[in-house]
C-alpha positions, 0 to 999 in steps of 0.5 A: 368836488366837495372834498376838493379831489381833482384827480378823483373828478379827473378819473371819473370823467375819463372812465365816463368818456372812454366808455362805450355807452354814449349816455356815459359820454353825455354825463361826463360833458354835463359834469364838465359843464356844471364844474365850469359853472360852479367851480373855482378856476384853480380846481378846474385847472387841477382836473385839467392837469390830471386828465390825459392827453387826448388821442386824436384820430388821424384825419383823412384827406377830403376827396374832392372830385373836380367835374371836367365839364365845368371849367374854372372860368365858367361864370354863372348866367343869372 
């Protein structure tokens, strides 16, 4: 970042995030937090623009089980 190379910073962040090592991912997050605290907005936007789009995992629908012994209109006695 001192050399004003947002593409290099983005590359390092992506490499750390794609690593199998969880410590590398934690380091990427720490670097990102440090960047936000210390860098100017234009540099941050340049880093963001260099990052590839996240590949989201498809969501699995939540399985909700219904208890047939309790009806919806049952009220709790208190």
